[in-house]
C-alpha positions in Angstrom: -49.2 340.4 -41.7 -51.0 340.6 -38.4 -49.6 342.4 -35.5 -46.8 345.0 -35.2 -43.7 344.6 -37.2 -40.1 346.0 -37.0 -39.6 349.2 -38.9 -36.8 349.4 -41.4 -34.3 350.9 -39.0 -35.1 348.2 -36.3 -34.8 345.5 -38.9 -31.5 346.8 -40.2 -30.2 347.1 -36.6 -31.3 343.5 -35.8 -29.5 342.2 -38.9 -26.4 344.2 -38.1 -26.4 342.7 -34.6 -26.1 339.1 -36.0 -22.8 337.5 -35.0 -20.5 335.5 -37.3 -21.9 332.3 -35.7 -25.4 333.5 -36.4 -24.6 334.1 -40.1 -23.0 330.6 -40.3 -26.1 329.1 -38.9 -28.3 331.0 -41.4 -26.1 330.0 -44.3 -26.3 326.3 -43.1 -30.1 326.6 -43.1 -29.9 328.3 -46.5 -28.0 325.3 -47.9 -31.1 323.2 -47.2 -33.4 325.5 -49.0 -30.9 326.5 -51.8 -31.3 323.0 -53.4 -35.0 323.7 -53.9 -34.5 327.3 -55.0 -31.8 326.4 -57.5 -29.3 328.9 -56.2 -26.4 329.2 -53.8 -27.0 329.3 -50.0 -25.2 332.7 -49.7 -27.4 334.1 -52.5 -30.5 332.9 -50.8 -29.4 334.4 -47.5 -28.5 337.7 -49.1 -31.8 337.9 -50.8 -33.6 337.3 -47.5 -31.6 340.0 -45.9 -32.2 342.5 -48.7 -35.9 341.8 -48.7 -36.0 342.5 -45.0 -34.0 345.7 -45.0 -35.8 347.1 -48.0 -39.2 346.5 -46.3 -40.4 343.8 -48.8 -40.6 341.4 -45.8 -41.6 342.5 -42.4 -40.4 340.8 -39.2 -43.0 340.6 -36.4 -41.9 342.3 -33.2 -42.4 339.1 -31.2 -40.1 337.1 -33.5 -36.3 336.9 -33.4 -34.6 337.9 -36.6 -32.9 334.5 -37.2 -36.0 332.4 -37.4 -37.6 335.1 -39.5 -34.8 335.1 -42.0 -34.9 331.2 -42.1 -38.6 331.6 -42.9 -38.0 334.1 -45.7 -35.5 331.6 -47.2 -37.9 328.8 -46.9 -40.6 330.9 -48.5 -38.4 331.9 -51.4 -37.4 328.2 -52.0 -41.1 327.2 -52.0 -42.0 330.0 -54.4 -39.2 328.9 -56.7 -40.4 325.3 -56.6 -44.0 326.4 -57.4 -42.8 328.7 -60.2 -40.8 325.9 -61.8 -43.9 323.7 -61.8 -45.9 326.4 -63.6 -43.4 327.1 -66.4 -44.8 326.7 -69.9 -43.9 323.8 -72.0 -40.9 324.5 -74.2 -41.4 323.9 -77.9 -38.7 323.7 -80.5 -39.4 324.7 -84.1 -38.0 322.7 -87.0 -38.3 323.3 -90.8 -37.8 319.7 -91.8 -40.7 319.4 -94.3 -40.0 319.4 -98.0 -42.3 322.4 -98.6 -40.2 324.4 -96.1 -43.2 324.9 -93.8 -42.4 325.1 -90.1 -44.0 322.6 -87.7 -43.8 322.5 -83.9 -42.3 319.6 -82.0 -42.7 319.7 -78.2 -39.4 319.6 -76.4 -39.0 316.6 -74.1 -39.2 317.7 -70.5 -37.4 314.5 -69.3 -33.7 314.8 -68.7 -31.3 313.0 -70.9 -30.5 309.4 -70.0 -27.0 310.4 -68.8 -28.4 313.1 -66.5 -31.0 310.6 -65.1 -28.3 308.0 -64.5 -26.0 310.5 -62.7 -28.9 311.8 -60.6 -29.8 308.2 -59.5 -26.2 307.5 -58.8 -25.9 310.7 -56.7 -29.1 309.9 -54.8 -27.9 306.4 -54.1 -24.5 307.7 -52.8 -26.3 310.2 -50.5 -28.6 307.5 -49.2 -25.7 305.1 -48.6 -23.7 307.8 -46.8 -26.6 308.6 -44.6 -27.3 305.0 -43.8 -23.6 304.6 -42.8 -23.7 307.8 -40.7 -26.8 306.5 -38.8 -25.9 302.8 -38.6 -25.5 303.0 -34.8 -28.8 304.9 -34.3 -31.9 302.8 -34.9 -34.4 305.6 -34.4 -32.5 307.9 -36.8 -32.3 305.1 -39.4 -36.1 304.6 -39.1 -36.6 308.3 -39.6 -34.3 308.3 -42.6 -36.2 305.5 -44.3 -39.5 307.2 -43.5 -38.2 310.4 -45.1 -37.1 308.5 -48.1 -40.6 307.0 -48.4 -41.9 310.6 -48.0 -44.1 309.8 -45.0 -45.6 312.8 -43.2 -44.6 314.0 -39.8 -47.8 312.6 -38.3 -47.3 309.2 -39.9 -43.7 309.0 -38.6 -44.9 310.0 -35.1 -47.6 307.3 -35.1 -45.4 304.7 -36.6 -42.7 305.2 -33.9 -45.1 306.1 -31.0 -43.6 309.5 -30.5 -44.9 312.8 -29.1 -43.9 316.1 -30.8 -41.0 316.7 -28.3 -39.4 313.3 -29.0 -39.9 313.8 -32.7 -38.2 317.2 -32.6 -35.4 315.8 -30.5 -34.6 313.0 -33.0 -34.8 315.4 -35.9 -32.4 317.8 -34.2 -30.0 315.0 -33.4 -30.0 313.9 -37.0 -29.5 317.4 -38.3 -26.6 318.0 -36.0 -24.9 314.8 -37.0 -25.4 315.5 -40.7 -24.1 319.0 -40.3 -21.0 317.7 -38.5 -20.4 315.0 -41.1 -21.0 317.3 -44.1 -20.1 320.8 -42.9 -19.9 322.1 -46.5 -23.0 320.3 -47.7 -23.1 317.2 -49.9 -20.2 316.9 -52.3 -20.5 314.0 -54.7 
């Protein structure tokens, strides 16, 4: 990391100085990344704090501790996603031949039909809930559809003729409205 960083005592002091509201904000941010990391938001936050106070992650002096911890959680979630894509293919072994010889049968990586149906149903319910939530906000609805189409930030900005400030304002408005509507995250 370039530039000076907080030493362990300073990092510990910065973390101890976090208020309850700060910790709630960090846990809320952790909920977003926990889905990708495959763990609980509080576990992800705890891991980010532990990595910081143990010196595995170093906070730059010019950066506040809250955005640093959010970045650590985002990094951990990204690493989990990358690791999951690199896992070796699972293979099951059966002895179904008459001679008793073992042969390998690759395990199917696709989820069962029931899991797929439930995932589609949950995704549809989430989409419908968000469309209802933003029914009175045309810009937010356009952003929602663009996100569902996995358009990039630049594509969304060009499509809606926005500068970076307007883009950030709309995203912030959406995030606040979602957090207010679903304070404990999505529950199907």
